[in-house]
C-alpha positions as CSV (number, residue, x, y, z in Angstrom):
1,M,120.5,137.0,132.9
2,E,118.2,139.4,131.1
3,I,120.0,138.8,127.8
4,L,119.5,135.1,128.1
5,F,115.8,135.6,128.9
6,N,115.4,137.9,125.9
7,K,117.1,135.3,123.6
8,I,114.8,132.5,124.8
9,K,111.7,134.7,124.5
10,R,112.7,135.7,121.0
11,K,113.3,132.0,120.0
12,L,109.9,130.9,121.5
13,I,108.1,133.7,119.6
14,L,109.8,132.8,116.3
15,D,109.2,129.1,116.8
16,N,105.6,129.6,117.6
17,Y,105.2,131.8,114.5
18,Y,106.8,129.4,112.1
19,S,105.0,126.4,113.6
20,G,101.7,128.2,113.0
21,R,102.7,128.9,109.4
22,I,103.6,125.3,108.8
23,K,100.4,124.0,110.3
24,N,98.2,126.4,108.4
25,G,99.9,125.6,105.2
26,K,99.0,121.9,105.1
27,T,96.1,121.1,102.8
28,T,93.5,118.5,103.4
29,G,94.9,116.5,100.5
30,A,98.3,116.4,102.2
31,S,96.7,115.3,105.5
32,L,94.8,112.6,103.6
33,L,98.0,111.4,101.9
34,D,99.8,111.3,105.3
35,W,97.0,109.1,106.7
36,I,97.1,106.8,103.7
37,F,100.8,106.2,104.1
38,I,100.5,105.7,107.8
39,I,97.7,103.2,107.4
40,F,99.7,101.4,104.6
41,I,102.9,101.2,106.7
42,L,101.0,100.0,109.8
43,G,99.1,97.5,107.7
44,I,102.3,96.0,106.4
45,F,103.8,96.0,109.9
46,F,100.8,94.3,111.6
47,S,100.4,91.8,108.7
48,N,104.0,90.7,109.1
49,K,103.6,90.6,112.9
50,Y,100.4,88.6,112.8
51,F,101.8,86.2,110.2
52,N,105.0,85.6,112.3
53,S,102.9,84.8,115.4
54,T,100.1,82.7,113.7
55,K,101.9,81.2,110.6
56,N,98.5,81.4,108.9
57,I,98.3,83.9,106.0
58,I,94.5,84.0,105.9
59,L,94.2,84.8,109.6
60,S,96.9,87.5,109.3
61,I,95.2,89.2,106.4
62,V,91.8,89.1,108.1
63,L,93.2,90.6,111.4
64,T,95.1,93.3,109.4
65,F,92.0,94.1,107.5
66,V,90.0,94.5,110.7
67,L,92.7,96.7,112.2
68,I,93.0,98.9,109.1
69,S,89.2,99.2,109.0
70,V,89.2,100.5,112.6
71,Q,91.9,103.0,111.7
72,I,90.0,104.3,108.7
73,F,86.9,104.6,110.9
74,I,88.8,106.6,113.5
75,F,90.3,108.8,110.7
76,F,86.8,109.6,109.4
77,L,85.6,110.4,112.9
78,F,88.4,112.9,113.3
79,Y,87.8,114.3,109.9
80,L,84.1,114.8,110.5
81,K,84.7,116.4,113.9
82,R,87.2,118.8,112.3
83,E,84.7,119.7,109.5
84,E,82.0,120.4,112.1
85,G,84.4,122.7,113.9
86,R,85.0,124.8,110.8
87,K,81.3,125.6,110.3
């Protein structure tokens, strides 16, 4: 039983170490690029979803624009909060 416990403990320590290294290695530019791709993919998804439900291209574009604007606003709130934490 002790051998199993030591294996699990060792694995948790190594996983925690490498997770920390990966998180610390990500630059702000990489995070920004991730957010841009996420917003782009969600914009395409919701635009298609809105168009299929309304059959009006103008309405679907407007609704998608509003949704993406809210996502960008939330991103900047998180970004500013993270920058305040670094000071």
